[in-house]
C-alpha positions as CSV (number, residue, x, y, z in Angstrom):
1,M,-39.0,241.7,-127.9
2,S,-37.8,238.2,-127.1
3,F,-35.5,237.4,-124.1
4,F,-32.3,236.9,-126.0
5,A,-32.9,240.0,-128.2
6,A,-33.5,242.0,-125.0
7,L,-30.5,240.4,-123.4
8,Y,-28.2,241.4,-126.2
9,R,-29.9,244.9,-126.5
10,V,-30.7,244.6,-130.1
11,D,-32.8,247.8,-129.9
12,K,-29.9,249.9,-128.5
13,N,-26.8,248.4,-130.2
14,S,-28.2,246.8,-133.3
15,D,-24.9,245.7,-134.9
16,V,-23.3,243.8,-132.0
17,G,-26.7,242.7,-130.7
18,M,-27.7,241.2,-134.0
19,W,-24.4,239.4,-134.4
20,M,-24.7,238.0,-130.8
21,L,-28.3,236.9,-131.5
22,Y,-27.2,235.3,-134.8
23,L,-24.3,233.4,-133.2
24,T,-26.6,232.2,-130.4
25,I,-29.2,230.9,-132.8
26,L,-26.5,229.3,-135.0
27,L,-24.8,227.5,-132.1
28,L,-28.1,226.3,-130.7
29,S,-29.2,225.1,-134.2
30,I,-25.9,223.2,-134.6
31,V,-26.4,221.6,-131.1
32,V,-30.0,220.6,-132.0
33,Y,-29.0,219.3,-135.4
34,K,-26.1,217.2,-133.9
35,L,-28.2,215.8,-131.1
36,G,-31.3,215.0,-133.1
37,F,-30.7,214.7,-136.7
38,A,-27.0,214.4,-137.7
39,K,-25.7,211.2,-139.4
40,K,-22.2,210.3,-140.5
41,L,-21.7,212.1,-143.8
42,P,-18.8,212.8,-146.1
43,L,-17.0,216.1,-145.5
44,L,-18.4,218.0,-148.5
45,K,-22.0,217.0,-147.7
46,S,-21.5,218.2,-144.1
47,I,-20.1,221.5,-145.3
48,I,-23.1,222.0,-147.5
49,I,-25.5,221.2,-144.6
50,Y,-23.8,223.7,-142.3
51,L,-23.8,226.4,-145.0
52,F,-27.5,226.0,-145.5
53,L,-27.9,225.9,-141.7
54,G,-26.0,229.2,-141.4
55,F,-28.2,230.7,-144.2
56,G,-31.4,229.6,-142.5
57,C,-30.2,231.0,-139.2
58,T,-29.9,234.5,-140.8
59,V,-33.6,234.3,-141.5
60,L,-34.3,233.0,-138.0
61,T,-32.3,235.8,-136.5
62,F,-34.6,238.4,-138.0
63,L,-37.6,236.4,-136.7
64,G,-35.8,236.0,-133.4
65,I,-36.0,239.6,-132.5
66,F,-39.7,239.5,-131.8
67,L,-40.4,235.7,-131.7
68,P,-38.9,233.2,-129.2
69,V,-36.7,231.4,-131.7
70,A,-33.6,231.1,-129.5
71,E,-35.7,230.2,-126.5
72,G,-37.4,227.4,-128.5
73,L,-34.0,226.1,-129.6
74,V,-32.9,226.1,-125.9
75,V,-35.9,224.0,-125.0
76,A,-35.3,221.6,-128.0
77,A,-31.6,221.2,-127.0
78,L,-32.5,220.5,-123.4
79,I,-35.1,217.9,-124.4
80,L,-32.6,216.2,-126.8
81,I,-29.9,216.2,-124.2
82,I,-32.2,214.5,-121.7
83,Y,-33.2,212.0,-124.4
84,K,-29.6,211.2,-125.2
85,I,-28.7,210.7,-121.5
86,R,-31.7,208.5,-121.0
87,L,-30.9,206.5,-124.1
88,Y,-27.3,206.1,-123.0
89,Q,-28.4,204.9,-119.5
90,S,-30.9,202.5,-121.1
91,K,-28.3,201.0,-123.4
92,K,-25.7,200.7,-120.6
93,E,-28.3,199.0,-118.4
94,D,-29.2,196.5,-121.2
95,S,-25.6,195.7,-121.8
96,T,-25.0,194.9,-118.2
97,I,-28.1,192.7,-118.0
98,N,-27.2,190.7,-121.1
99,M,-23.7,189.8,-119.8
């Protein structure tokens, strides 16, 4: 059993545990999408993307019981956060040099 599935005790309390695992995977997927792939889109297209993201997360939740899906999303989110911070620092440094 994966760390998050064991943390939420999916084996003991399957209803609440599965919902907690689903919400964790959904929130981490949204963070990874926003940090790495999101572009400015019209509202309807954004809604469609998030609906498909939510549907895909239901499949990932069932896989996330025994596979480290949520853990991989945590690692991906951390890498993208570090990348965005470094990119911001680099752009800030370039703008101060060019003045």
